[in-house]
N, C-alpha and C positions, 0 to 999 in steps of 0.2 A: 415586480421585477424578481424578487427572490422566489416567489411561488412558481413562476414559469420556468425559471432556471432549475429550481429544485426538482420539479417534476421530471424534467429532462434528465438531470444528473442521477436522480434516484434509480432510474431503470437502466442506466448505461451498461451495467455488467451483471444484472441480476434478473434474468428472465425465467429461471427455473426455481423450483421450490425444494429440491433435495440435493444433497451433496454426496458425491461418491469419490472414493480415492482413485488416484491415477496409477497406472502401472507402467506408463511409458517412461523409459529412462530419459533423464535430462542432462544437459551439459552442466558444468560446474557453475555455481552461482556466485554471488557476491562474497568477497572474503574480507577479513580484517587483517591488519598487520599481524605477523606472527607474534604470539605472546612471549615475554621474556622467559617464562618457564611454563611448560605445557599444563601443569597442574595448578598453577597460580591463577586464581580468578582475577578478572579485571577490577581495578579500583572503580569507585563510583564515577569519578571524573573520566576515566578511560572508557567506561561503558557508555556514558553520556556522549562523549565525542564519537565513539564508534557508531552509535545509533543515529546521531545527528548527521554523520557522513553518509550512512546508508540511506537515510531519508532524502538527502540532497541528491545522491546518485540515482535513486529509484525514480524520483520525480523529474530529474533531468531526462530520463528515458520517457516518462509520461509526456512531458512537454515537447519532446522531439517526436512523439507518437510512434516510438519504436516498441511495438508490442512484444517482440521476442526478448529484447533486453529487459523491458519492464517485467515480463513474466519470469525472468531468471531470478527475481527476488522472492518469488513465491514457491513454497514447497508443493510437491505433487499432491499431498493430502490436505491442501488448503480448504478451509471453511471460511467463507466470506459472508458475514451476517450484515444485512442492510435493513434499517428500520422501515423503509418503505418498499424495498424490492425483494426482501426475503433472504433465503440462503442459496449460495451458489458454490460450486466446487472450482477446481483449477480450470478445467476446460470451459465451463460456462463463463467464468470470469474473463478468460482470454477472449472468448467470442464477444463478450460485452465490451471490452476495451476496443476490439477491432471495429465493432459497430459504432461506438462512441466517436472514434477518430474519423470514421467515414462520414458521419452525420454532422460533426462539429469540428472541422479541421483546424480551427483556431483556439480550441480549448486549452487552457493552461491551469496549472495548480501552483499555489505558493503556500508555504507554511506561515501561519499567522505568528508574527514575531512575539516572543515571550511566552508562547503556550506549550512548548515542548517539555514533556516530563518523561523521564526514563527511570525504570525500576528493574532491579535484577530479579530474575526468576531462578531460584536455586537449582543448580545442576541441569538447567535447561537453556536459558538465554536471557531475554529481556522483554519488558512491556514498554511500549512506545505509545504515549498518549499525547494528543495535541488537537489543535483546531487548524483546519486547512481552508483555503479559499480557492474556488474554481471560478474562472471567468471565460466568457466567450462573447462574440458579437451576436446580437439578436435584434432584428429590425433596425439595423444601422446604428445600434448603440451598445456600449459595453454592459453586459449582464453578469453579475457576480453573486455568489452565495457562499456562505460559510457552513461547514459541518464539522462535527467532532469525530474522532476515531480512536480506537485502541488497536494496536497491532502487537501480536505476540511473535517475537523472533526466536527461532531455535538456532543455537550455535552447535555445530558439529565440527570439531577441530577448528579450522580457521574459516569455515563457511557459515554464513548467516542466511537463513531463509524465514519468511513469514509463514506461519502455520495457521494463524487465526487473525481475522479482521472483524472488528465490530465498528460499523459506520452508522452514525446516528445524529439526531438533531438537525434534520434537513427541513 
């Protein structure tokens, strides 16, 4: 069960082997509530809550198969490293999500309870580490598999975007 699903999921967004920056301007991405003081860093709890909310919002877009909303969480210079699929950039990742949703219209993602870890990255943003579970129907039955990931979020003013993803243990 896990191997069939993992093979499918592994390649969903990662068909190329090189990453290139994007120059296309993008709309405003996800934002956090305005900080009390612009120069004051978030407390550990505030940072955790911000990243937990961003995870929930981003994967609500994934579960709704809204590629444009989903991609608004990623920076133009995205590097997405996948242990089985290799390296992809923003455009390749978007194309991969589009293919995934077309090929598996019932795929969903949940965060595995109790696995979310959030760490500050000084003067940059945060690291988001967790285990996620993807499920879809295959041959008339539910097929699910877990994988681990690290996402690096960059905060610019009140906007948060993912610049790096490492997805592994498929």
